N, C-alpha and C positions, 0 to 999 in steps of 0.2 A: 607187341613187345616181344623181344627175343626170349628164348627159354633160358633156364638157369642151370647151373651145374648140379648134377646128382651123381654121387659116387666119385670116380676118378676118370674124367673124360680124357680121351686120347688127344694127341696133338691136333689131328684133323678136326675132331669135334670142337676143340677150343677155337680154331679158326672159323668154323661155321657159326658158332655162337656169336663171335665178334661181328661177322658179316651180317648176320640176322639182326643185330642190334642197331646197325648203322641208320636205317630209316628213321628211327626215333631218338637215338642217342648219339651225340657227336663229340663227347669228351671222354678222356680216359677214365676218370672217376665215375662218370655217369654209366659208361659201358660196363665198368667193373661191378657197379651195384646191380645193374640189370641182368648180368650174366652169372654173377657169383664168382668170377675169376679174379685173381689178385691183380692189382693195378700194374704191377711189374710185368705180368704176363700179357695183359692187354696192351700195354705200351710197346712191348717187344713185337707182338703180332702186328699191330698197326704200323709200326716203323717198317717192318719187312714188307707188308702189303703196299705201303706207300712207295717204297723203292721199286716195286714191281709194277706199279701203275694200277693196282686194284683199288686203292683208296687214295685220296688226295687231302691236303691240309690247306684250308683257306687262311685269309689274313687274320682271322679271329681264333686261329689254332683249333678249328673244329675239323673233325675227320668226316669226309663225305665220300660217296661212291666215286671211284675213278673210272677212266674211260674203258678199261678192260672189263670191269664189273658191269658198267652200263651196257657194253657191247653184248655181254653174256645175257643180260636181261632184255636185250632188244631195243634199249633206249637210244643207243648211238645211231641206230638206223633212223629213228624218228628225228634226231637232231640233224642228220644228213639230209633227210627229206625236207626239213624246214629251210636249210641253207642252200640246197641245190638250185632253186630258181634264182637266188641272188647270185650264185656262182655263174649261172648261165648268162645272166645279163652282163656281168663283168667280162666274161669271155667274149661275148658279142661286141661289147663296147671297145675292148682293147685289141682284139684279134690274136691275143696271146694265150698260151696255156695257163690255166688257173687251177689252184689246189685248195682244198680245205683239209686241215689236219687238226687232230685233237691231241692234247698233251697226254702222255702216258708215262708216269714216273718222271725220269730224267731224260726222256726222249719225246718225240711227237710222232704220230702215225697218220699217214695220209688216209682219209676216209672217203674222199671224193676228188675227182680230177676230170677236167674237160679240156680237150685239145683245142688249140687255136686254129687259125686258118692258114698257118705257115706251111711251107713245103717240108719242113723237118718235124720230127716227133721227139718230144722230151722223153728221157728214159725212165722217169719216175713212174710209179704205179700205186694204185690203191693197196693198202696193207703194208707198204714199206715204212719202216721206222727210220727217222732222221735225227741227227744230233741237234741239240739246241744251240750250241755255241757258234756255229758257222753257217746256219741256214737263216733265211729271211724270216720264216715263220718262227723258228726257234728263238732268234734274237728278239723278235717282237714279244714273244711269251716271257722270256727272261726279263726284259725291260719293264714288264708290268708286275713282276713279283715284288712282294715286300722285301726290303733289303736283307733282313736276316735269312729269309728263305733263299734268296738269290745267292748269297755268299755260301750257304750250305750246299746248294746244287753245284756251284763251281768247285767247292772244296772236295766233293766226293767224285768228281768226274774229270779225268784228264782232258785238257784242251788239245786234242789230237790235231795235228796239222794235216788237213785233207788236201790242201794245195799250198803253194808258196805264199798265198794271200791270207791264209787263215790266221786270225788273232789267237796267239797261244799264251800270251802273258795275261794272268788274271786281272791285274790292275789296269792294264790297257783295255781289256774287254769291259771292265766295270765302267771306265770312263766313256767308252764307246756306247755302252748301253744307256748311260745317262742322256746322251744325245738322241738315241733312239726314242727314249721315253719323252723327251722334250718335243720332238717333231712328230711323233705319232706313227711312225713306220720304220721298218728296217730294210737295209739293202744287203743282199748277199752278192758281193762284187767278185765273183769267181773264187769265193772262199771255201765252198763245199765241193765244187766241181769246176774244172778249168773250162773256159769258154762259155760259161753259163752265168747269167745274171738274173737275180730274182728280187722282187719287192714283196714285203710281208707286213701285215697289220694284224694285231691280236683281236680275237673274238672273246668277249667277256661274258661271265655268267651273271646271275641276278645280284651277286654281291660286288660286282665290278672287278672280279678276279679273272685273269686270263685262263681259259680252258683250251684254247687252240688258236688257230690263225688262218688267214686266207692269203694266198700269194699269187703273184703274176710272174711267170717265168718265160725266159727266152734265151736264145743264144746272145752272147754279149754284144755282138755287132748290131743286133736287131733291137736292143734296148739301150740306146745311147742316152746322153744327158737330156736331150729334148724329149725323147719318148718317156723317160722316167718322169719328167715334169708333167707330161700329159696323163700318165697312168696313175700317179700318186693320188689325186683327188678321187678318181674312180675306185681305186682300191680301198682307201680309207672310208669312203662312203659305204661301200659294200660291207666292210667289217662292222661299221656302226649299225647298219641295217640288220646284219646277222645277230649282233649282240642284242639289239632291241627285240628281234623276233624270238630270241631265246629267253626273254624276260628281264633284260637289263633296264632299270628305270631310266627315264630320260635325264634325270638329274645326274646320273652317273655316266652318261654317254660321253665318250672322249670328244674333245673339241677337234675341229678340222686341223690338220697338221700345219705347222709353221713352214714357210718356204725355207729350203736348205739346199746344200750341195748334194752330190750323189751319195756320198758316204755319211 
């Protein structure tokens, strides 16, 4: 259990108290009782930490360690180690570059990447932060969020046009994400970077909430409609396998995607 307040703790001490409480306490009131901090202070600290990716909020409104905190504790490395062999098999099966990214606040961060067997090299790199609204992994993550959380994410982040194809209208993006949720994967059709097409599927935690995603990426000419159809089952199977390896119960495992068009 975390320590409690004695005297007048500094702002840094308050943040540390809240972080120390997270392994055992997941609600504002519970953390307030455990630390002795006012609920308003706890809520403010948690909100700021969530925005920075240090904590995250699940569908039951519980506060849990975020990817940046897990990384500091060395746990993101173990997550990457679990998913890496799955990523390797996907890369070998498709011949394309594959990525694994974890959600970090209102972005995602690449934590693993394997290059395909093509003559070209994708410019992405491990450690790079990517937007959620216009990337395949990002859209797969957004599509899996509870609707109130999804709307909150979209409300506090401008839908910046990265290319002429980026969806910048919130209502259009919401409708698009409904189709992503229905079919089980997302397509970045030159929306984040011109001449690059990506497919993405969410990786879920043991509560069935998206913590990240896996993608297959290629130059647009090399990932045409026929190749998309061939890659999608491999991608979604890899994402399901990764989710189960990270503790997702089989009852919550996403169903295989429905057949659909490219977008």
